[in-house]
C-alpha positions, 0 to 999 in steps of 0.5 A: 500500500503506497501512502503517497499522492499521485500527480492528479491528487497533488494538483487537487490538494493544491487546488483545494487548499487555495479554494477553501482558504479563500472561499471558506476560511474560519472567518466565514464560519464566524459569520455563520455562527454570529448570524445563527444561520438556519442553514448552517452553510453557504449555499453559494459555496456549495454551488461553487464546490459542485462547479469545481467537481468537489460535490461529485468526487465520489459520483461516476462520470455517467451521472455527472461526477468526476469519480476521483475516489475516496483519496480525493475526497479525503484531500478535500475534507482535510482542507475543509478541516484546516479552514473549518469550512462548513458545507454538506460535503460529508452528508451529501457527497460522501454518505448519501452518494456512497449509499445510492451508488452501492445500494440504489436502483438505476432509477435512484442513481439517475435521479439522485447522483446527478443531483448530488454532483450538480449541487442541486440536492442536499441529502442526510443519513439518519442513522444514530438514535441515542447519545452515542453511535451504535448502529447495531442498536437501531430500533427504528422499524420499517414494517411491510405495509401494502406495496411499501413500508411504514416507518416508525422511530426517532433519529438523533444528530442527523447532520444537515437533516434540517435542510435535506431535500431527501433523507436516507433512513436506516431502519430494521426490517421484518427479517431484522436486517437493516434497510436504507430508505429514501424518505421525503422530509415533507412526508406526513409523519416526519417531524424535524427539529433543528439542533445547533451543535457546539461547533456552531454547525446544524444537525437535526432530531427526526421523529418518524411516526407511521411514515408511509413510503413505497417499495421503490424508496428502499435501497438495497437492504443488508449490512453490506451497504451500510458498512460501506457507507459508514466506512466511507464516512469514517475515513473522510471524517478522519481526514477532516480531523487530520486537517483540523488537528494539523491546523491546531498544532501549527497555529500553536507552534506559531504562537509559542514561537512569538509569545514571551513570558518572563522575558523569554519566548515560551517556545524556548522552554524545554517542556513545551518543546517536548510536548510539541515534538510529541504532537508532531510525531502523532500528527505524522502517524495520524496522516499515515492512518488516514492515507491507509484507510482512503487507499484501502477504500479505493482499492476495495481491500477486504479489510477496508472497514477495519482500516477506516475504523482504526483511522477514525479512532486514531484521528479522534485521539490525535485531534483531541490532543492537538486541540487541548494542548493548543488551548493550554499552550495558548494560556488563558487567551486560548479560551477566548473568542479572540483566538481561533484555537477554541473553534477548532477544539469545538469542531474536533469534539463534534467530529470525534462523535460522528460515526463513533468515537475512539473508544467505540472503535477500539472496542469494536476492533478488539472484539473482532480480533477476539482480544 
């Protein structure tokens, strides 16, 4: 497994670096936060991302995408993490696109993949139901009803669910398999409550009461499709954590090179040098984990799900450490809104929880390895 970028990927990384730094920097997030923007992202930015091909990075060319794969998606997510750029990239271009590409019918693909790649649709995966990620504990039911299904249940922390044009609801079927269902949020029985997360992004709580959908609304059932969707999401979230954690580390190093205390630059104190060196080592290990997971997905490695789980666990731990050390090394000002480091800590905290935190994945990996 070669953990290096090819020429096209380097070009994409450099393009994304300039795009998000100019179009969606941290100052843009501050504006969204201060305005308590109900959407949570700039729709004009999402349209520009579609024009750049970013929205269709995991969509095949037959449906208007650029089909560059998950490595490319990770490179984009890393730059979004570095700039705290808000967009429906994860919910729509990764989770939804993967679900439809692997589980959709020809008609579903034609309708929704084209809409995703063209930036005309926002979609949201309604998966988790409790305070913590637990896909095996899904209680939402999709019971056979006539020629379709009747869905009952409740979902939590549905990223972009409050503005989604279409929901993808994970529900347990009569045979206890987990099915994925396309649900129009305007359908009778769907109740959506916008929730503002600690990182100033928006998610939703969704209640589904006797929601009727046709048989055509079902994507391919079975754990295989859901596993692919979660693996893709975990790898891309890990990439965003790499960007956010890396930016937190770099701004902290820059700060301790300038801040004076007791007449000396604080970066000259050996204790801080040791901590910064440790963070740098963790940063490089984290990058390798992300690249390995994205490569495994693109190559169809049979152990891709494990690579993605390990990357999510490792990056959650690294980014948390980077943000906490960053706030501490900034001193008291690190807790004020004047400095960006606190914004990175909040975003990292949310990303840690999405699709399972480090403890969840370490436990799952240990169980699978019979430890």
